[in-house]
C-alpha positions as CSV (number, residue, x, y, z in Angstrom):
1,M,40.3,-25.8,-8.4
2,H,39.0,-22.4,-7.1
3,E,40.5,-20.9,-4.0
4,I,37.9,-21.2,-1.2
5,Y,36.7,-18.2,0.9
6,N,34.4,-18.8,3.8
7,F,32.0,-15.9,4.4
8,S,30.2,-17.7,7.3
9,A,29.0,-15.6,10.3
10,G,30.3,-18.3,12.6
11,P,31.9,-20.7,12.9
12,S,34.0,-18.5,10.8
13,M,37.1,-18.6,8.7
14,L,40.4,-19.0,10.6
15,P,43.9,-17.8,9.6
16,K,45.5,-20.4,7.2
17,S,48.8,-20.2,9.1
18,V,47.1,-21.1,12.3
19,M,45.3,-24.0,10.7
20,K,48.6,-25.3,9.2
21,K,50.2,-25.1,12.6
22,V,47.3,-27.0,14.3
23,K,47.6,-29.7,11.6
24,K,51.4,-30.0,12.1
25,E,51.1,-30.3,15.8
26,F,47.9,-32.3,15.9
27,L,49.3,-35.7,16.7
28,N,52.3,-34.6,18.7
29,W,52.0,-31.3,20.3
30,S,55.3,-29.7,21.4
31,N,57.0,-33.2,21.0
32,I,55.4,-34.6,24.1
33,G,54.0,-37.6,22.2
34,M,50.3,-36.6,22.6
35,S,47.8,-34.5,20.7
36,M,46.5,-31.3,22.2
37,L,43.1,-33.0,22.4
38,E,44.6,-35.4,25.0
39,I,46.4,-33.0,27.3
40,S,45.0,-32.5,30.8
41,H,43.8,-29.0,31.6
42,R,45.6,-29.5,35.0
43,S,48.9,-30.3,33.3
44,V,51.9,-28.0,33.4
45,D,51.9,-27.9,29.6
46,F,48.3,-26.6,29.4
47,I,48.7,-24.2,32.3
48,K,51.4,-22.5,30.2
49,I,48.9,-22.2,27.3
50,A,46.3,-20.7,29.6
51,E,48.8,-18.2,31.1
52,S,50.1,-17.3,27.6
53,S,46.5,-16.7,26.4
54,E,45.8,-14.2,29.1
55,K,49.1,-12.4,28.6
56,N,48.5,-12.1,24.8
57,L,44.9,-11.0,25.1
58,R,45.9,-8.3,27.7
59,K,48.5,-7.1,25.3
60,L,46.2,-7.0,22.3
61,L,43.4,-5.1,24.1
62,L,45.5,-3.2,26.6
63,I,43.4,-4.6,29.5
64,P,44.1,-2.9,32.8
65,R,45.1,-5.0,35.8
66,N,41.9,-4.4,37.7
67,Y,40.1,-6.3,35.0
68,K,40.2,-10.1,35.1
69,I,39.9,-12.5,32.2
70,L,37.8,-15.7,32.3
71,F,37.6,-18.5,29.6
72,L,34.1,-19.9,30.1
73,H,31.6,-22.4,28.7
74,G,28.2,-21.8,27.1
75,G,28.7,-19.3,24.3
76,A,27.2,-15.8,24.4
77,R,23.7,-17.3,24.9
78,G,25.0,-18.7,28.2
79,Q,25.9,-15.1,29.2
80,F,22.4,-13.9,28.4
81,S,21.5,-15.8,31.7
82,A,24.8,-15.4,33.5
83,V,25.0,-11.6,33.3
84,P,21.7,-10.9,35.1
85,M,22.3,-13.7,37.7
86,N,25.8,-12.4,38.5
87,L,25.0,-8.7,38.5
88,S,21.7,-8.5,40.3
89,K,21.2,-10.2,43.6
90,N,17.4,-9.6,43.7
91,F,14.9,-10.7,41.1
92,G,13.1,-7.4,41.2
93,E,16.2,-5.3,40.3
94,E,15.8,-3.0,37.3
95,V,18.2,-3.4,34.4
96,D,18.5,-1.6,31.0
97,Y,18.8,-3.5,27.8
98,I,19.4,-1.7,24.5
99,N,17.6,-3.3,21.6
100,S,19.6,-2.7,18.4
101,G,18.8,-6.0,16.7
102,Y,18.1,-9.7,17.1
103,W,20.9,-10.6,19.5
104,S,20.6,-7.7,21.9
105,L,16.8,-8.3,22.0
106,S,17.4,-12.0,22.7
107,A,19.6,-11.1,25.6
108,A,16.9,-8.7,26.9
109,I,14.2,-11.4,26.7
110,E,16.4,-13.9,28.6
111,S,17.1,-11.3,31.4
112,K,13.4,-11.0,32.0
113,K,13.5,-14.3,33.8
114,Y,15.8,-12.8,36.5
115,C,15.2,-9.0,36.5
116,K,12.8,-6.2,35.8
117,T,14.1,-5.5,32.3
118,N,13.7,-2.1,30.6
119,I,14.0,-2.7,26.8
120,I,15.1,0.4,25.1
121,N,14.7,0.4,21.3
122,V,17.4,2.5,19.6
123,K,17.1,1.1,16.0
124,K,15.2,3.5,13.7
125,I,14.4,3.8,10.0
126,K,14.7,7.0,7.9
127,N,14.5,7.2,4.1
128,N,14.4,3.4,4.0
129,K,17.8,3.2,5.9
130,K,18.1,1.6,9.3
131,Y,20.3,3.5,11.9
132,I,21.0,3.6,15.6
133,L,20.2,6.6,17.8
134,P,23.2,8.4,19.4
135,M,23.9,7.2,23.0
136,K,22.9,10.6,24.4
137,N,19.4,9.8,23.2
138,W,19.2,6.4,24.9
139,K,16.6,6.5,27.6
140,V,18.6,4.9,30.3
141,K,17.2,4.8,33.8
142,K,19.3,6.2,36.6
143,T,18.1,3.6,39.0
144,S,18.9,0.5,36.9
145,S,21.7,-1.9,38.1
146,Y,23.4,-2.1,34.7
147,L,23.2,-1.3,31.0
148,H,23.6,-4.1,28.4
149,Y,24.1,-3.6,24.7
150,C,25.6,-5.3,21.6
151,P,27.9,-3.1,19.4
152,N,27.5,-5.3,16.3
153,E,24.4,-7.2,15.2
154,T,25.6,-10.0,12.9
155,I,22.1,-10.8,11.4
156,E,21.2,-7.2,10.4
157,G,24.7,-6.0,9.7
158,I,24.3,-3.0,11.9
159,S,26.9,-1.6,14.3
160,I,27.4,1.0,17.1
161,Y,30.8,2.6,16.9
162,E,30.2,5.2,19.6
163,E,31.7,4.0,23.0
164,P,29.6,4.3,26.2
165,K,30.3,7.1,28.7
166,F,27.5,6.6,31.3
167,K,28.4,8.0,34.7
168,K,28.0,5.7,37.6
169,K,26.5,3.0,35.4
170,V,27.7,-0.6,35.0
171,V,28.1,-1.2,31.3
172,V,28.0,-4.7,29.8
173,G,28.8,-5.4,26.2
174,D,28.2,-8.5,24.0
175,F,31.3,-8.2,21.9
176,S,31.1,-11.6,20.2
177,S,31.5,-10.3,16.7
178,T,33.4,-7.1,17.6
179,I,36.2,-8.2,19.8
180,L,39.7,-8.0,18.3
181,S,38.3,-6.4,15.1
182,R,38.8,-2.8,16.1
183,F,40.4,-0.8,19.0
184,I,38.1,-0.3,22.0
185,K,38.7,1.5,25.3
186,I,38.3,-1.3,27.9
187,K,37.9,1.3,30.7
188,N,34.6,2.4,29.2
189,Y,33.1,-1.0,30.1
190,D,32.7,-3.0,33.3
191,L,32.1,-6.4,31.6
192,I,32.7,-7.6,28.1
193,Y,31.8,-11.1,26.9
194,A,32.4,-12.7,23.5
195,G,31.8,-16.1,22.0
196,S,35.0,-17.5,20.3
197,Q,33.7,-18.5,16.9
198,K,34.1,-15.2,15.0
199,N,37.5,-13.4,15.6
200,I,38.9,-15.6,18.3
201,G,38.9,-19.3,17.3
202,P,36.6,-22.3,16.9
203,P,33.3,-22.5,18.9
204,G,33.5,-23.6,22.5
205,I,35.0,-20.8,24.6
206,T,33.4,-17.6,25.8
207,I,35.9,-14.9,26.9
208,L,34.9,-12.6,29.8
209,I,36.7,-9.4,30.6
210,I,35.4,-8.2,34.0
211,K,36.1,-5.5,36.5
212,K,37.2,-7.1,39.7
213,N,34.7,-5.2,41.8
214,L,31.9,-7.1,40.1
215,F,32.7,-10.4,41.8
216,Y,30.6,-11.6,44.8
217,K,27.4,-10.1,43.5
218,A,25.7,-13.2,42.1
219,N,22.3,-14.2,43.4
220,K,22.1,-17.5,45.3
221,Y,20.4,-19.3,42.5
222,T,23.2,-18.8,40.0
223,P,24.5,-22.2,38.8
224,S,28.1,-22.7,39.9
225,I,29.2,-23.3,36.2
226,L,27.9,-19.7,35.4
227,N,29.1,-18.1,38.6
228,Y,31.8,-15.5,37.8
229,T,33.4,-15.6,41.3
230,I,33.6,-19.4,41.4
231,N,35.2,-19.5,37.9
232,Y,37.6,-16.7,38.8
233,K,38.7,-18.5,42.0
234,N,39.2,-21.7,40.0
235,K,41.2,-19.9,37.2
236,S,38.4,-20.8,34.6
237,M,38.9,-24.5,35.4
238,F,36.0,-25.1,37.8
239,N,34.9,-27.6,35.1
240,T,37.0,-29.1,32.4
241,P,37.4,-26.3,29.8
242,N,37.4,-26.7,26.0
243,T,41.2,-27.1,25.9
244,F,41.4,-27.4,22.1
245,T,39.6,-24.2,21.4
246,W,41.6,-22.5,24.1
247,Y,44.8,-23.6,22.5
248,I,43.7,-22.5,19.0
249,S,42.5,-19.1,20.4
250,N,46.0,-18.4,21.7
251,L,47.4,-19.2,18.3
252,V,45.0,-16.6,16.8
253,F,46.1,-14.1,19.5
254,K,49.7,-14.7,18.5
255,W,48.8,-14.3,14.8
256,I,47.1,-10.9,15.4
257,L,50.2,-9.7,17.4
258,K,52.5,-10.9,14.6
259,N,50.3,-9.0,12.1
260,G,50.6,-5.6,13.8
261,G,48.0,-5.9,16.6
262,V,44.4,-4.8,16.8
263,K,44.9,-1.3,15.3
264,C,46.6,-2.8,12.2
265,I,43.8,-5.4,11.9
266,E,41.2,-2.6,12.2
267,E,42.8,-0.7,9.3
268,K,42.5,-3.8,7.1
269,N,38.9,-4.4,8.2
270,I,38.0,-0.8,7.3
271,K,39.6,-1.2,3.8
272,K,37.9,-4.6,3.2
273,S,34.4,-3.4,4.2
274,K,34.7,-0.1,2.3
275,L,35.6,-1.9,-0.9
276,L,32.6,-4.2,-0.7
277,Y,30.1,-1.5,0.3
278,R,31.4,0.7,-2.6
279,A,30.6,-2.2,-5.0
280,I,27.1,-2.6,-3.6
281,D,26.4,1.2,-3.6
282,K,27.5,1.5,-7.3
283,S,25.4,-1.4,-8.4
284,N,21.9,-1.5,-9.9
285,L,21.3,-5.1,-8.7
286,Y,22.5,-5.0,-5.1
287,K,21.4,-2.8,-2.2
288,N,22.3,-2.3,1.5
289,N,19.6,-0.8,3.8
290,I,21.9,0.4,6.7
291,K,22.9,4.0,7.1
292,I,26.6,4.5,6.4
293,T,27.5,5.5,9.9
294,N,26.1,2.3,11.3
295,R,27.2,-0.2,8.7
296,S,29.0,-3.2,10.1
297,Q,32.6,-3.8,9.2
298,M,32.2,-7.5,10.1
299,N,28.8,-8.6,8.6
300,I,27.9,-6.9,5.3
301,T,24.3,-7.6,4.4
302,F,22.8,-6.9,1.0
303,N,19.8,-7.8,-1.1
304,L,19.3,-8.5,-4.8
305,I,16.7,-6.1,-6.1
306,N,15.4,-9.0,-8.3
307,K,14.8,-11.6,-5.6
308,S,14.2,-14.3,-8.1
309,L,17.9,-14.3,-8.7
310,N,18.8,-15.2,-5.1
311,K,19.0,-19.0,-5.6
312,K,21.1,-18.6,-8.8
313,F,23.4,-16.1,-7.0
314,L,24.1,-18.6,-4.2
315,E,24.6,-21.5,-6.7
316,E,27.0,-19.7,-8.9
317,S,29.0,-18.1,-6.1
318,K,29.5,-21.5,-4.5
319,K,30.9,-22.8,-7.8
320,E,33.4,-19.9,-7.7
321,G,34.5,-21.0,-4.2
322,L,32.6,-18.2,-2.4
323,L,30.9,-20.0,0.4
324,N,28.1,-19.3,3.0
325,L,26.8,-16.0,1.5
326,K,23.2,-16.8,2.3
327,G,21.7,-14.3,4.7
328,H,20.2,-15.3,8.0
329,N,16.7,-16.9,7.7
330,I,15.2,-14.1,9.8
331,I,15.9,-11.3,7.2
332,G,16.9,-13.3,4.1
333,G,19.1,-11.8,1.3
334,M,22.8,-12.1,1.4
335,R,25.5,-11.7,4.1
336,A,29.2,-11.6,3.7
337,S,30.9,-12.0,7.1
338,I,34.5,-10.7,6.7
339,Y,36.1,-11.2,10.0
340,N,39.9,-10.8,10.7
341,A,41.0,-13.9,8.9
342,M,39.3,-13.0,5.6
343,P,42.0,-11.7,3.3
344,L,41.6,-8.8,0.9
345,K,41.9,-11.3,-2.0
346,G,38.6,-12.8,-0.8
347,I,36.8,-9.5,-0.9
348,Q,38.2,-8.7,-4.4
349,K,37.2,-12.1,-5.7
350,L,33.6,-11.6,-4.3
351,I,33.3,-8.2,-5.9
352,K,34.6,-9.6,-9.2
353,F,31.9,-12.3,-9.1
354,M,29.2,-9.8,-8.2
355,L,30.0,-7.6,-11.1
356,K,30.1,-10.6,-13.5
357,F,26.8,-11.8,-12.1
358,E,25.1,-8.4,-12.5
359,K,26.4,-8.1,-16.0
360,K,24.9,-11.5,-16.8
361,Y,21.6,-11.2,-15.1
362,G,21.1,-7.6,-14.0
């Protein structure tokens, strides 16, 4: 039987050692006679997990004390509504949203329900290659309440590696597919949110890293479940949280720490992505349409020049144990999502298959 490698954009591949530990502990966590699925979020046992999670995440990302960490519901899409409701008291306030792809534009469209939203397009095309304008060329308004952007667009496979340095501007980042994959300077941001299903754990938790001075700014219509201040006061337990995902997320944090932390993980991610991009660039069958400086390390998109081979490529790759390589329906083609848990062996196996497929059909 072929070894299986899951290239899904999310829910994504999880570290095998974490999965084995979950399996071992599933029916009897920490010898208390109950499964983690049955433990009360108010219990001493779960409170210890919650506290450990925050401690480990702070250590991994070097989060300063004036930033608070929340474990929330609703995924990143929930934050598309929560951010404008929590950071703008009045419906007429101006806010800036950077459009670099599908998800950042989706967030901008949602914010229009609550704010006067300036959508700033920074994605351009030159010589048939997509790229992102440097931040100095972003037409940000001085009067806007905050700036929102997404450093990695999972659908298009396009990334922004430059970090924001906007004076006297509240900066919000959707880090769902970026968090824990590379080092970031937390102080450059006022609020970071990230869905769990890529580099954190299974779906069901959204992590929020927020500067303490941003509390108490929500407009009066903000639902309590999305209100940052209420959730902070209730230690992320205003409503019953997804305890199982929270527990697994902490196991992933421990796994990253054990494997050298974020900087070490980043080095591995750079190596993995470079190998795969090199194979695509050398090929006569595959092509990537993103400028090198903006190529995603997490979501590598590529097209087959002969589109009639798409179905065959997916059928044969699946037989080899290379799963979920189909690109998003919006842009088609192929997409290999190679988050932290994807080992180098998975990339090498994919490249080997791609070369064999090209030799056979190219």
